[in-house]
N, C-alpha and C positions, 0 to 999 in steps of 0.2 A: 504494500500500500504506500503510495506517494502522497503525503499530506498536501504538498503544494499543488497537486492536481485537483483537489477537492474544491470546487467552486460552483456557483450558479448565478444566474442573473436575478435581479429583484425587479419584478414587473407588475406587482399588484396594484400600485397606486402611486400618485404623486402628492406633494404637499406644497401649497402656496400660502403666502401670508394672508390672502383673502379668506382662506379656509379656517384660519385660526381664530379662536376667541381671544379677546384682549386680556381675559383673566385666565392664567394657566391652570388654575384649579378647575374651572369650568371645562377647559379643553381636556384636562386629564380625565375628568369624570365622563366626558363624551367618549374618549378612547377606551376607558375601562369598560363602559357599558357595551361597546362594540366587541371587546374581547370576551365578555360574558356571553353576548348573543352569538358569538362564533363558536361557542362551546369549547373554548380553549381549556386545556388542563391547567388547573390552578391559576386562573387569571389574576388573582390577587397576590400571587407569590412575587416577592421582590428580594433582590440581593442586597443585604445590608452590610456596608463597609465601615469599619472603625479603625482607629490607629492606636497602638500602645505607646508607652512612654519612651520606647526606643525608636519610634517612627515606623514600626513594622505594621503594615496594613493587614487586616484579616477580614474575611467575608463569610457570610452564611445566608441561607434562604429563610426568610420569615414571611408570614402572611400579614398583609395590610388589613387592619380591622376597622378603620374609619378614615375618611378624608373630608375636609371642609376647608373654609378659609383660614382656620387656625393652623392647619397642617395635616401631616400624615401620622397615623397612630398605629403602634404595635405594642405587644406585651411580651414579657420575658421574665425568666428567673434573674433576680438582681445579683445573684452570685455568679452568673454566666460570664464568659470572657467578654462579650460585647458590652454588658452592663458595667463591668469593672473598667474597661477601656474608656467608656463614656464618662466615668467619674473623673478621669484625668484629662480628657479631651472630648468635649461634647460635639465636635464637628463630625458630620456623618454624611454618607452618600447612599442613596437608594437607587436601585436599577431594576426596571420592569422590562424583561425580555420577551416580548410577544412575537416569537419567531414566525408563527404561521401567518401573521398579518404583516410581516416584514416591518415591524415597528419596535421601537424601544423608547423609554422615557427614563431620564436620569435626573434625580433630585439632589441638590446640594443644600445643606442647611445645618442647623444646630438642634440637638435633641434635648428636650426639657422633660424631666420626670412628671408623670401625671399624678394628680392628687389621689389619695387612698380611696376616696369615694368612687372615683371613676374606675379605678382598678378593681375594686370589689364588685361593682355593678357588672363589669364584663366577666370577671371570674365566675360569678354565680350563674351567668348565662351559659357557661360551657357545659358540654356533656359531663356526666358524673365521672366517667373513666378518665377524661382529660383533667379534671380537677384532682383526681387521685394520682395521676401521673406527675402533676406538678409537685405534689407532696413527696412522691417517691424518688424523684430525680434531683441529684445535686449537680445541676447542669454544668458541663465543661470539666468536671472533676473526674479522675480515674475511677473505674469500677472494675472489680476483679473478673466478672463474667456476666453474661445475660441472665444466668440463673440467679445471681445475687440481686440484680435489678428487679427481677420478677418477684423475688422473695420480699423485697421492700415494698413493692406495689401491693402484694397480697396482704402484707402486714397493715398497710394504710387502709386497704379495703375493709379489713376486719375492724380496725380502730374506729372508722367512721361509718360503720354499717347502719347505724341508727342516726337519723337526723341529717341536717345540712352539713356540708363539708366547709369548714371555715377557710378564709383567705390566709394563705401562708404569709408570714412576715417577710419572706424572702422573694416575694413575687410582686412585680410592678409593671409599669408601662411607660411609654415615651410618646411625646408629640414632637415630630420633626418639623421645625419652623423653616420653611424654604426661603432661600434668597436667590437661587438660580434653579431653573427647570428647563431641561432640553428635550425637545421632541424630534425624533429621528424617523424618517420614512425611507425605506430602501428605494433606490433608483437604478435604472439601467446603466451599464458601463461603469458601475461604482460611483456614479454621480448622484449620491444620495441627497435627500432634502433634510436639512438640519436647521432648527430654529431654537434660539436660546432666549428665554425670558430672564431678565435681571431686575431685581427690586432696587429702585433708586433711593437716595436718602430720604425722600418724602414719603416712601412707602408705596409708590406707584410702580407698576410693572412696565418695563420697556422690552421690546422684542426685536431681535435682529437675526438675519439669515447668516449661517456659518458655512464656510467651505466644507465639502464632504471629506 
């Protein structure tokens, strides 16, 4: 297999300034709805990139749980690698790779912790098994085996067999406040359409076309 021979043309659609909403959140919601309508697998999945104290980036896939003019919301174990890195550097990037639509969106911003009330409201809306998994997993830390993980899960299942499962004190969420958002649409001959929204000092969004 020769990796440098693997390529294809991008021919699904073009993107012009006239097609874009002046508000990038509205534009994102429009594209997200189209990804959902296209029955893409995990349309809310996004790559979350953070940086540690040594400048080493790390990435992982997380599900977007809310988006509005305040920002992009996700939840996680506060002991996880991403949460620990965000403590030292709250700058973050989100990447939505909608391959089948030949589109991607990249969000640049800062992550702000959500209040406990918002975290609890979402946690209690999760399936019971997901709540138990949150209690069972010391996210990002070593575990001796799958069997050990399942034993902890079953222990939590027995512990909370009766009544509601409480919010763990090590579980939280973030709202990513964007200052730049890029929309990318694949184009023929690698002449892709790229538009970058930037928030100016007055809080207004400005948009410009980028070279592919």
